[in-house]
C-alpha positions as CSV (number, residue, x, y, z in Angstrom):
1,M,-7.1,145.4,99.1
2,R,-4.5,146.3,96.5
3,E,-2.3,147.7,99.2
4,R,-2.2,144.3,100.9
5,R,-1.2,142.7,97.6
6,L,1.6,145.2,97.2
7,L,2.8,144.6,100.7
8,L,3.0,140.8,100.0
9,L,5.0,141.4,96.9
10,W,7.4,143.8,98.6
11,R,7.8,141.3,101.5
12,R,8.7,138.6,99.1
13,P,12.5,138.3,98.4
14,P,13.7,139.8,95.1
15,P,14.1,137.4,92.2
16,P,17.6,136.2,91.2
17,L,19.6,138.7,89.1
18,E,20.0,136.0,86.5
19,A,16.2,136.0,86.0
20,M,16.3,139.7,85.1
21,P,16.7,140.2,81.3
22,S,18.4,143.6,81.8
23,V,21.3,142.0,83.7
24,S,21.5,139.1,81.3
25,G,21.6,141.4,78.3
26,S,24.4,143.6,79.8
């Protein structure tokens, strides 16, 4: 069942770079 959850997460589009703290900090 976990594999299906991972597939759904991978299928979802990546979050905006702005949301990433790493990019914001740089």
